[in-house]
C-alpha positions, 0 to 999 in steps of 0.5 A: 207094407201089407200085401196087395189084398185088401183088408175088410173093414166094417163100419156099423151102428144101430143108427146112421153109422155116420160117427163110425164111418167118420171116426173109421176113416180118420183112423184108416188114413193114418195107414196109407201103405195099407189097402182097405175094402170098406163096407158101411152098415147102418141101422143094425137094430135087431137081433137078426140083423146083428147075427147076420152081420156077424156071419158075414164078417166071419165068412169074409175073414175066413175066405181072406185069411185076414182078420176083419176090422169092425168099428162100430157105434152101437148104443144097444148093449145087447146088440153089441154083445152079438157083434162082439162074437165075431172073429174081428178086431172090434173098435168101439168108441162108445165103450172105450170113451163114454165110461171115462166121461161118465166118471169125470162128469158124474153122469150116465150117457143116454144110450140112444143112437143118433145123439151126435146128429140130433138138432139141438139148436134149430136156429143154428141148423137153419143157418147152416141150411141157409149157407148151403143155399147161398153156396149153391146159388153163388157157385162158379160165379153164377150169381155175383149180386150178393157177394156183400153177404159172403163170409169168404169168396174163393177165387182160382182157375177152373177145377182147383177145388173151389166148389167142394170147399164152399159146400163143405164150409157151408154144410159143416160150419154154416159159413156162406162161401161163394166162389169165382173162377178167374177166366182167361179174360180176367188174366189179361188185366192187372186188375181184379175182376170187377165182380170181386174187386170191391170185396178184396178183403174177403177173397181167398185163392186156391191153386194146384199143381200143373200135372194135377190140373191137367189130369182133372181137366183132361177127364172133364174135356179130354183132348181140349185146349182147356185141358192142354198143358200150355193152357193149364201152365198159363192159367196157373201162373197168371192167377198166382201172379194176380194173387201176389199183385193184390196180396190175396192169400192163397193155398196149393190144394193138390195134396189137401182134402176138402177138410184140410182146405176148409180148416186152413180157410177158416184159420187164415181168415178168422171165420166164425163157425156156426156150432152145432150144439 
């Protein structure tokens, strides 16, 4: 295990830096025993900015006595040459992967920033925006009249991860996802709650560990019955019993990221994604 000091990591781009950040976070997640201090710097699009960043990186490395890590997606070769002068480990996906793709495809890439985030198909982009709007309108059981339009309806106790999962499914994949919280009143019956009962085949359950639920609820409503150990235990047992009684698929989200939760939901329900290209 690395010492307690956090290693500095920079995500750089002459565009939005979204690609560098996404790739970088995925790589760093493979080293859970290490601590990282992350700085994302988009729009490094001039010589002056690039030189200033190099100076900052070198100062930080000298002060910490640890080699910084730089993950960058610079579409400008001249700016990339400047960045490479810094005393850091440079990870450059464009340089590493694009030449190999050019060889296989017998074509040259565009050398333009922002290409991975451009709108290629407006109708598919509009579908994702519509899905986001649907998820927001149908969050937390707030609107139930249009459940017949849902691709999936997430159900579970309060604070089990339903809202972020719905928004991620909408934003990333254009999936219309609603969510309905199972209340204590719902748990007193063996029947499914009336708003979701007609759509049992579209239901998917989320649950979590007891300690995790107590911790999350305690942050939201400290000292309340809502956050008490006994109440959380009762709700988790009751909702999992409901899932089993009505043969509703469900997963425990305790140690899962929203990306992992969404991937499982898509796989288990054979949902069709709206592709971005």
